[in-house]
VMD Tcl script that draws the C-alpha trace (Angstrom):
set ca {
  {-0.10 -0.05 0.30}
  {1.38 3.65 -1.05}
  {1.64 6.47 1.44}
  {-1.35 7.85 3.28}
  {-2.72 10.85 1.53}
  {-4.23 13.52 3.40}
  {-4.85 16.01 1.09}
  {-8.39 17.71 1.46}
  {-10.29 20.30 -0.85}
  {-12.43 22.44 0.96}
  {-14.95 24.93 -0.53}
  {-16.90 27.55 0.47}
  {-20.48 25.90 2.35}
  {-22.57 29.04 1.11}
  {-25.30 28.25 -1.65}
  {-24.69 24.48 -0.76}
  {-27.77 22.58 -1.87}
  {-29.02 19.06 -0.58}
  {-28.62 16.58 -3.06}
  {-30.08 12.85 -2.80}
  {-28.86 11.17 0.15}
  {-29.82 8.34 2.93}
  {-30.48 8.75 6.76}
  {-30.14 5.46 8.71}
  {-31.90 5.89 11.31}
  {-31.42 3.61 14.86}
  {-34.47 1.80 13.78}
  {-33.19 0.13 10.51}
  {-29.91 -0.71 12.07}
  {-28.96 -3.91 14.10}
  {-28.81 -3.98 17.65}
  {-24.50 -3.53 17.74}
  {-25.11 -0.63 15.15}
  {-28.34 1.74 17.07}
  {-26.07 3.88 18.18}
  {-28.23 7.10 16.30}
  {-28.25 9.05 13.60}
  {-25.93 10.85 11.50}
  {-27.23 14.29 9.60}
  {-25.39 15.42 6.84}
  {-25.79 16.57 3.00}
  {-24.12 15.24 0.10}
  {-24.02 15.59 -3.97}
  {-22.18 16.03 -6.80}
  {-21.54 19.46 -8.76}
  {-19.69 20.71 -11.88}
  {-16.98 23.46 -10.98}
  {-18.09 25.08 -14.03}
  {-20.72 25.26 -16.74}
  {-18.64 25.71 -19.49}
  {-14.86 23.84 -20.60}
  {-12.49 24.28 -23.83}
  {-12.25 21.30 -25.65}
  {-9.10 19.21 -24.48}
  {-9.01 20.86 -20.94}
  {-9.22 19.38 -17.44}
  {-13.03 18.37 -16.27}
  {-13.57 18.55 -12.72}
  {-16.84 17.51 -11.01}
  {-16.68 17.58 -6.88}
  {-18.07 15.18 -4.80}
  {-19.29 17.19 -1.71}
  {-20.11 16.00 1.36}
  {-20.80 18.61 4.65}
  {-21.06 17.30 8.48}
  {-24.47 18.88 9.10}
  {-25.46 16.94 12.87}
  {-23.93 16.97 16.30}
  {-21.92 14.25 16.08}
  {-18.39 13.65 14.43}
  {-17.68 10.73 11.51}
  {-15.49 9.65 8.95}
  {-15.00 7.62 5.94}
  {-12.25 6.46 3.56}
  {-10.52 8.54 1.45}
  {-7.78 8.34 -1.06}
  {-6.17 10.91 -3.90}
  {-8.97 10.79 -6.83}
  {-7.24 8.72 -9.36}
  {-9.78 6.29 -11.13}
  {-9.31 2.55 -10.21}
  {-10.15 -0.33 -12.75}
  {-12.23 -2.15 -10.54}
  {-15.23 -1.38 -11.99}
  {-17.28 -2.58 -8.66}
  {-15.45 -1.22 -5.41}
  {-18.56 -0.35 -3.88}
  {-17.01 3.09 -2.82}
  {-16.02 4.37 -6.01}
  {-17.49 7.28 -7.90}
  {-19.61 6.33 -11.23}
  {-19.50 8.48 -13.90}
  {-21.66 8.34 -17.21}
  {-21.52 10.78 -19.71}
  {-23.66 11.12 -23.13}
  {-22.97 13.71 -25.89}
  {-24.85 16.17 -28.22}
  {-26.52 13.68 -29.88}
  {-27.55 11.11 -26.98}
  {-25.27 8.49 -27.44}
  {-22.54 7.61 -24.35}
  {-18.96 8.83 -24.53}
  {-16.38 5.85 -25.10}
  {-14.39 4.82 -21.51}
  {-10.88 5.71 -22.45}
  {-9.33 3.33 -19.13}
  {-7.86 0.31 -20.09}
  {-9.50 -3.18 -19.44}
  {-8.24 -5.00 -16.73}
  {-7.66 -8.71 -17.03}
  {-6.96 -10.01 -13.84}
  {-8.87 -8.51 -11.08}
  {-8.12 -6.51 -7.83}
  {-4.43 -5.52 -8.21}
  {-3.63 -4.28 -4.30}
  {-5.80 -1.21 -2.66}
  {-6.77 1.99 -3.57}
  {-7.50 3.24 -0.03}
  {-5.25 5.45 1.26}
  {-6.34 6.51 4.99}
  {-9.39 8.42 6.10}
  {-10.92 11.61 7.07}
  {-12.80 12.93 10.10}
  {-15.35 15.12 9.39}
  {-16.01 17.14 12.42}
  {-19.94 18.74 13.06}
  {-20.55 21.81 10.74}
  {-17.22 21.22 8.43}
  {-17.23 19.99 4.83}
  {-15.07 17.88 2.38}
  {-15.12 18.47 -1.65}
  {-12.89 15.90 -3.08}
  {-12.10 16.78 -7.15}
  {-12.48 14.04 -9.43}
  {-11.17 14.49 -12.82}
  {-13.89 13.45 -15.56}
  {-11.93 13.14 -18.30}
  {-11.23 9.59 -16.52}
  {-14.78 8.26 -17.56}
  {-15.10 9.37 -20.93}
  {-13.23 10.73 -24.04}
  {-14.19 14.28 -25.08}
  {-13.73 14.33 -28.71}
  {-15.34 17.80 -29.72}
  {-17.56 21.05 -28.43}
  {-21.41 20.36 -27.77}
  {-23.42 20.50 -25.02}
  {-23.19 16.97 -22.39}
  {-25.02 15.02 -19.89}
  {-23.39 13.41 -16.98}
  {-24.97 11.10 -14.50}
  {-22.52 10.77 -11.09}
  {-23.30 8.62 -8.17}
  {-21.14 7.40 -5.28}
  {-22.05 5.02 -2.02}
  {-19.97 6.33 0.26}
  {-19.61 4.19 3.90}
  {-19.59 6.67 7.34}
  {-18.30 5.70 10.48}
  {-19.29 6.92 13.71}
  {-17.02 7.66 16.92}
  {-17.27 5.06 20.49}
  {-17.56 7.94 22.77}
  {-16.38 4.78 25.64}
  {-13.02 4.39 23.46}
  {-12.48 7.40 21.20}
  {-11.74 5.52 18.32}
  {-14.79 4.50 15.23}
  {-16.51 1.68 14.93}
  {-15.59 -0.67 12.20}
  {-19.47 -0.88 10.87}
  {-20.79 1.84 8.67}
  {-23.46 4.25 10.63}
  {-24.89 5.25 7.28}
  {-24.35 5.06 3.51}
  {-24.44 8.08 2.32}
  {-25.61 7.86 -1.00}
  {-25.31 10.92 -3.54}
  {-26.86 10.85 -7.25}
  {-27.02 14.26 -9.80}
  {-27.70 14.24 -13.05}
  {-25.87 17.31 -14.50}
  {-25.05 18.89 -18.23}
  {-21.94 21.32 -19.12}
  {-20.98 22.95 -22.08}
  {-17.98 22.12 -24.41}
  {-16.78 25.01 -26.80}
  {-13.50 24.63 -28.80}
  {-10.19 26.57 -27.78}
  {-7.05 27.23 -29.21}
  {-3.33 26.14 -28.95}
  {-2.67 29.46 -27.29}
  {-6.15 28.51 -24.44}
  {-5.28 25.03 -24.25}
  {-1.48 26.41 -23.02}
  {-2.77 28.54 -20.48}
  {-5.75 26.04 -19.12}
  {-2.52 23.46 -18.76}
  {-0.34 25.91 -17.15}
  {-1.34 25.53 -13.03}
  {-0.96 22.05 -13.55}
  {2.49 22.08 -15.22}
  {3.92 24.13 -12.50}
  {2.61 21.74 -9.84}
  {4.38 19.00 -11.55}
  {7.56 21.16 -12.23}
  {7.82 23.21 -8.62}
  {10.55 19.88 -6.73}
  {8.91 21.54 -3.81}
  {5.75 20.27 -3.90}
  {5.83 17.29 -2.07}
  {2.69 16.16 -3.13}
  {1.53 17.43 -6.96}
  {-0.75 14.13 -7.38}
  {-3.37 16.46 -9.12}
  {-0.84 18.02 -11.75}
  {0.91 14.18 -12.37}
  {-2.87 13.32 -12.78}
  {-3.78 15.81 -15.07}
  {-1.07 15.82 -17.46}
  {-0.86 12.29 -17.97}
  {-4.54 11.64 -18.21}
  {-4.54 14.51 -21.28}
  {-0.98 14.48 -22.61}
  {-0.82 17.30 -24.72}
  {2.29 17.69 -27.74}
  {3.66 20.58 -25.96}
  {4.89 19.02 -22.50}
  {5.73 16.02 -24.32}
  {9.46 16.73 -23.20}
  {7.76 17.40 -19.34}
  {6.25 14.06 -19.56}
  {9.80 12.18 -20.55}
  {11.53 13.89 -17.85}
  {8.47 12.32 -15.25}
  {9.18 8.65 -16.51}
  {13.19 9.11 -15.69}
  {14.49 7.87 -12.58}
  {14.79 10.80 -10.18}
  {15.26 10.88 -6.19}
  {13.26 11.44 -3.88}
  {10.53 10.03 -5.76}
  {7.18 12.76 -6.32}
  {4.94 10.18 -8.37}
  {4.84 6.47 -10.43}
  {7.00 6.62 -13.31}
  {4.73 4.16 -14.41}
  {1.98 7.40 -14.93}
  {4.31 9.27 -17.23}
  {4.54 6.65 -18.86}
  {0.73 6.13 -19.59}
  {0.64 9.17 -20.41}
  {2.93 8.70 -23.15}
  {0.94 5.92 -24.63}
  {-2.14 8.04 -24.57}
  {-0.19 10.60 -26.34}
  {0.16 7.96 -28.99}
  {2.69 10.30 -31.18}
  {6.09 8.24 -32.97}
  {8.07 10.85 -30.19}
  {6.22 8.79 -27.52}
  {6.39 5.44 -28.65}
  {10.37 6.19 -28.82}
  {10.62 7.81 -25.56}
  {8.80 4.09 -24.46}
  {10.75 2.18 -26.02}
  {13.89 3.49 -24.93}
  {13.03 3.38 -21.39}
  {11.61 -0.25 -21.63}
  {15.39 -0.70 -22.53}
  {16.29 0.68 -19.65}
  {18.09 3.98 -21.35}
  {16.95 6.06 -18.57}
  {18.85 5.20 -15.92}
  {21.18 6.65 -14.27}
  {24.59 7.18 -15.68}
  {26.41 7.10 -13.07}
  {24.54 4.25 -10.91}
  {25.96 1.09 -11.75}
  {23.20 -1.10 -13.27}
  {22.82 -4.61 -11.25}
  {20.74 -7.81 -12.35}
  {19.08 -6.87 -8.93}
  {18.24 -3.83 -10.07}
  {17.09 -4.86 -13.27}
  {14.86 -7.28 -11.71}
  {13.40 -4.63 -9.56}
  {12.63 -1.84 -12.19}
  {8.30 -2.23 -12.39}
  {9.06 0.65 -15.17}
  {10.49 -1.12 -18.00}
  {8.31 -3.95 -17.48}
  {5.22 -1.22 -17.73}
  {7.18 -0.22 -20.84}
  {7.33 -3.88 -22.34}
  {3.26 -3.95 -21.16}
  {2.46 -0.73 -23.26}
  {4.54 -2.09 -26.25}
  {2.81 -4.99 -25.88}
  {-0.68 -3.55 -26.04}
  {0.39 -1.28 -28.97}
  {1.87 -3.79 -31.17}
  {3.83 -2.21 -33.70}
  {6.58 -4.48 -35.61}
  {8.66 -1.71 -35.36}
  {9.33 -2.62 -31.49}
  {9.91 -6.13 -32.37}
  {14.13 -5.92 -32.85}
  {14.20 -3.93 -29.40}
  {12.22 -6.65 -27.45}
  {14.21 -9.32 -29.66}
  {16.70 -8.00 -28.05}
  {15.88 -7.62 -24.55}
  {15.20 -11.26 -24.45}
  {18.57 -11.96 -24.98}
  {20.00 -9.48 -22.87}
  {17.42 -9.69 -19.75}
  {17.29 -11.79 -16.81}
  {14.23 -12.64 -14.94}
  {11.41 -11.40 -14.34}
  {11.93 -8.90 -17.66}
  {12.83 -11.85 -19.97}
  {9.75 -13.11 -19.03}
  {7.49 -10.41 -19.69}
  {9.15 -9.78 -23.08}
  {8.42 -13.49 -23.95}
  {4.64 -12.65 -22.84}
  {4.52 -9.72 -24.83}
  {5.54 -10.88 -28.04}
  {2.56 -13.17 -28.31}
  {0.10 -9.76 -29.22}
  {2.51 -8.92 -32.56}
  {1.47 -10.47 -35.48}
  {4.89 -11.28 -37.19}
  {6.58 -14.52 -38.12}
  {9.68 -13.17 -35.80}
  {7.82 -13.19 -32.74}
  {5.65 -17.36 -33.14}
  {9.15 -18.62 -34.20}
  {10.69 -17.11 -30.89}
  {7.80 -18.40 -28.97}
  {7.99 -21.88 -30.08}
  {11.92 -21.95 -29.72}
  {11.62 -20.74 -26.39}
  {9.19 -23.96 -25.54}
  {11.98 -26.56 -25.69}
  {14.36 -24.00 -23.09}
  {16.17 -25.38 -20.21}
  {14.58 -22.63 -17.80}
  {11.08 -23.67 -16.63}
  {10.51 -20.23 -16.51}
  {10.84 -19.61 -20.44}
  {8.94 -22.87 -21.20}
  {6.13 -21.06 -19.01}
  {6.42 -17.50 -20.27}
  {6.56 -18.77 -24.05}
  {3.51 -21.11 -23.69}
  {1.48 -17.66 -21.59}
  {2.99 -15.91 -24.96}
  {0.89 -18.38 -27.42}
  {-1.67 -18.18 -25.35}
  {-2.12 -14.25 -25.86}
  {-1.50 -15.35 -29.82}
  {-5.01 -16.51 -29.56}
  {-4.70 -18.38 -32.96}
  {-6.01 -22.09 -33.96}
  {-1.96 -22.88 -34.97}
  {-0.84 -22.71 -31.39}
  {-2.97 -25.23 -30.29}
  {-0.89 -28.45 -31.32}
  {2.62 -27.02 -29.38}
  {0.31 -26.58 -26.54}
  {-1.22 -29.62 -26.63}
  {2.80 -31.00 -26.69}
  {3.73 -29.28 -23.11}
  {0.73 -31.22 -21.50}
  {3.64 -33.68 -21.50}
  {6.47 -31.45 -20.18}
  {8.38 -32.59 -16.73}
  {7.46 -30.10 -14.94}
  {4.18 -29.83 -13.80}
  {3.57 -26.16 -13.24}
  {5.04 -25.99 -16.94}
  {2.07 -29.13 -17.87}
  {-0.43 -26.91 -15.22}
  {0.25 -23.93 -17.17}
  {-0.38 -25.28 -20.79}
  {-3.65 -26.95 -19.83}
  {-4.64 -22.89 -18.71}
  {-3.67 -21.78 -22.02}
  {-5.80 -24.57 -23.60}
  {-8.55 -23.36 -21.41}
  {-7.85 -19.74 -22.69}
  {-7.95 -20.48 -26.59}
  {-10.06 -22.73 -26.52}
  {-13.26 -21.52 -23.76}
  {-12.83 -25.25 -22.70}
  {-11.98 -26.10 -18.94}
  {-9.98 -29.61 -18.11}
  {-9.86 -29.19 -15.07}
  {-6.05 -30.13 -13.94}
  {-5.05 -29.39 -10.77}
  {-2.69 -26.74 -9.47}
  {0.00 -29.54 -9.04}
  {-0.55 -32.34 -11.62}
  {0.59 -35.53 -10.77}
  {2.20 -37.79 -14.06}
  {-1.44 -39.92 -14.05}
  {-3.62 -36.38 -13.69}
  {-1.60 -35.00 -16.50}
  {-1.59 -38.14 -19.34}
  {-5.20 -38.27 -17.88}
  {-6.13 -34.74 -19.11}
  {-3.55 -34.63 -22.13}
  {-5.36 -37.73 -23.82}
  {-8.89 -35.93 -23.00}
  {-7.33 -32.82 -24.63}
  {-6.31 -34.92 -27.93}
  {-9.76 -36.58 -27.65}
  {-11.20 -32.76 -28.16}
  {-9.61 -31.42 -30.46}
  {-9.56 -34.45 -32.91}
  {-13.30 -34.25 -32.79}
  {-13.94 -30.19 -32.23}
  {-10.44 -29.07 -33.89}
  {-11.75 -27.92 -37.49}
  {-14.42 -25.81 -36.30}
  {-11.83 -23.79 -33.90}
  {-12.17 -20.39 -34.38}
  {-10.35 -18.49 -31.35}
  {-10.62 -14.92 -31.10}
  {-7.49 -13.20 -31.04}
  {-7.65 -11.62 -27.27}
  {-7.19 -7.79 -26.72}
  {-4.24 -6.95 -24.84}
  {-5.24 -5.68 -20.95}
  {-3.36 -4.46 -18.23}
  {-1.57 -6.04 -15.04}
  {-0.86 -9.38 -17.16}
}
mol new
graphics top color blue
foreach p $ca { graphics top sphere $p radius 0.5 }
foreach p [lrange $ca 0 end-1] q [lrange $ca 1 end] { graphics top cylinder $p $q radius 0.2 }
display resetview
């Protein structure tokens, strides 16, 4: 879990409207929770009624303690997480001038929750207000001017203070539900107007005295512009002390999606941005998440121009980076990638064989199935298990091989797979899987 984040944005309390919310009365609580009633208002609001095309669009979540009891709730910096069903996450659905929902620009997760998103908690005394800013551009891609509608929703658990212990009860005393329908306009912009709109966020990132430039980092990496390409490249380089996760800058370069941006990502994948005065050791190679993330982004882009670099990295990199490169090759429609994966099925290291199998799974074509069937007879049980997993992913059929298959079980499952392939292989048309974050 990352460092505790306690940044709080406050807004003037005058003119605060009462949004849609729930009071949970004592009579509706279980006996252990029947401690009284919290009083609060909660709602969403747009910061402005109009914005320039391309600039950050913020929506505020505002909660005010209107009662006499202090309460608390979990809080984190307002970066969207990929887990759609995390219950305390805000949800935004934006429709355009034509009434259609705008595309969601978030990358697709494929492995479930990665760690936690909760950084700490906020205590809200009576009469106090907290406003959290959420960057709406994380949920919708705005490509043209017009009038837009947004439906915002959030259900937030509120905790009540135990007067006997001075600590907050673990079970919620109430769930604050905010549900709003709002509209705003987007107007055409000029390059000069956009440069001015982004200047405060770029200044925050550039200010080395600002130890928590979370909002600035969020804006410049979510909405990258060509005129601050060099800033993104510098943010991706290793610096001490760390002020942000360098992978966020990589994601910003990928969103910029220019030839120069991809060249920068390729350079970072090679490790070319490490400080010249620091010795590169195998241990640092193994623990560099930036190079791993750069390989993942290159796989998602799947441009054959990247292949030469990735194949060179395969010859020179230790694990786990070598394995990540092998899995990445599965997203390239290129004979060099295919041949490398097939060749490494016979590699002496078990990790090479396992990652080559996963690379073939990523290829997702009918032609990889005979090779995967052959790997069901590998002497290493973990390789046999991964081969079964890959076959399930390509075919959609489950064979039920255990996590540590015995030779007898592996033989039985392999025979079943071969029989299935003889019967159904001629009609199989597996879809090519889309690359996804977190493999």
